[in-house]
N, C-alpha and C positions, 0 to 999 in steps of 0.2 A: 794470663795468656790462655791457660787451659779453660777458664770460664768462657772467654770469648769464642774459642774454637767449639766448645760444647754448644753454645748458643747459636753459632753460625751453622753448625751441622743440622740444626733443626729447621723445619720449614718456616716456622714463625720467625726464627732468627734471620733467615735469609731475606724474608719479606721486610723485616725491620731495617736490614742493611740497605736494601734497594730503596726504601722510603727515605732513609736518612741521607744517603748519598745523592738521591734525586733532588732533595731540597737544597743540599749543598751546591749542586750544579745550578739550581735556580738562582742562588745568590751570586754565583759567578756570572750568569747571564746578565744580571742587573749591573754589576761592576763593569763588565766588558762593554755593555751597551752605553753606559755613562761616558766612557772614554771615546767610544766610536761616534757618539753624537757630536763631538768636536769636529768631525769631518764636514759638518754642515756650516761651520763658522766661516764667514767670508774673510779669511786672512791668508789665503794661499796655503793652508795646511800647517801653518806655524805652530798653532796651539796643539794640534793633534800630534805633530812630530815631537813636540816637547814632552808630552805625556808618554808617547811611544818609546822615546829614548829613555825616559825615567824607568819605565817598566822593564826595559831590556838590560839596564845597567845597574839598577839599584841592588845592593847585596842582600837586602831583606826580602826582595821579591822572589828570588830564586828558590828559597825553601817553601814559599807559598805555592810556587809552580809545581814542586814535587808533591805537595799535599793534594793539590788539585788533580794532578795526573793520577795519583793513587785513588782519589775519589771517583774519577771517571772509570778507571780500570775495575774497581770494585763493583761499581754500578753495572757496567757492561757485562762482566763475567758472571756476577750473581744473577742478573736478570736472564741471561742466556741459559744458565744452569737451571733456574727455576722453570723456564719454558720447556727445557728438555725433560725435566723430571715430570712436569705435568703431562707432557706428551706421552711419556713412557707409562704413566699411570692409567692412561685411557686404553683399556683393552679393546674397546669398540669405539670407533670414531663417532662423535656426536652427529646427529642429523642436522641439516641446515636449519630446519625449523626450530628444533630444540635449542640449538646454539643461539639463535637470535632471540629466543624468549628468555634465556638465562643470563645473557651478557650483552653488552653494547658492542657496536662495530669497533669503537675505539679500543676497547679492552681486548677484542679478538685479534686486532692488528698491531698490538703493541710491539711484538717481535719484529714485524715487517718494518714499521715506521722507525723503530729504534735502529734496525740494521742499516737503513738508508741514511739516517742521521749520522751513524758511525762512519759510513763511507764518506759522507760530506765532511765530517770532522777531520779525517785523515787528509783529504784533499786540501781543506782549509789550512791545516797546520803546515802542509807542504808548501802552500802558496804564500803564506804570510809569516808564520812563526819561524820556520827553518831558515829562510834567508836572513832574517834580522838577528838570529842567534848564532848561526854556524857558517855563514857565508859573508864574504866581503862584498857588499852590494853598494853601488854608488847612488842609485835613486833613494830618495827619502821614503819613509813609510807611507806618507801621503801619496807620493807618486806611484808607489807600488799598488796602492788601492785603486787609483785612477786607471792604471794600466790593466789590472786584472778585470775590472768591471767594464772594459771596452769589448771584451769577448762576449758575444751574445749567448753562446752555449754555457759559459760559466755563470752568467747572470741568470739564465733559465734554471740551471742546476741549483744555484743558490736559492732562488725563490721557491722552487719545489721543495727543497730540503728543509728550509725554514718553515714552510707551510706544514710539512709533515711533523716537524718538531712541535709546532703549536698543537697539532692534533694529538701528538704523543703526550704532551703536557696536559691536555684537557682531561684525560683520564688519569694520568700519573699523579698530578698534583693532589687531586681529591682522594685518590687511593692511598696516598702517603698518610693523610690524616686519619683515614679509616683504619690503616694499619696501627697507628698510634692510639686508636680507640677514642678519638675526640671528635669524630664526625657525627654529632647529634643535632637535634633541632635547634639547640641554643646557638651553636657555632656555625651551623650549615650556611646561613646567609653570608657570613663574613668569609668563609672558606670559598664559597662560590664567587664572591666579588673579587677577592685577591687572586683566585685561580683564573678569573677572566683577564686580569692584568697580565698574567704569565703566558696564557695560551693564546691570547688575542692581541693585546696592545704591544707587548714586547716583540713578538714575531713581526708585527706590522712595521715597527720601527726598524728592525733589522732589515726587512725587505726593502724599506725606503732607501737604504744606502746604495745597493747595486742599481736600483731603478734610477735614482738621481744621477749617479755618475755615468750610467750608460747613455742617458739622454742629455747630459751636460759633461761631455768628455774633456772640455778645455776650461 
């Protein structure tokens, strides 16, 4: 425990935690998307409801949810803390020209995109997770999804937030491997290819869901 705290108290340790938890969250995105893709199956939501019920009632899933929540909290808190430390370390703000020369727009806006995604996460949990876990709701999970995506404001917010998530991942995914020290010429093409799946393909598939149900409400 003392070793972990000593590592965490260092700048390198914090970056390592952000990278590790970020990749862990990426794995969650894949699993979550796999289940959500059953929404497109033309069976009235039966398959999706079956998996949603399994995820909400299986006794082995609950510990995984706690681990996932811890991963999210560690990533959010540590990222925000690193941003604050970096801001405090700058006695003189960077000029716009120097900033653009030394870093990409994606890296400079990580805190902003991450903050918006965090707000979306809270709203998303309140919309779908809380009713299925802590409230007695009559509509099935599939019907809840259809109802939520009838709201144009929520659909717009969803699309914008997921787009920003993709932009956030575009820098974050590659930065994670750079933190681990394995982003060299040998592995760079593979990292760029897999990174493209996470920041482009997966967000597009997530965005397809609200768009599909908004234009096909019945």
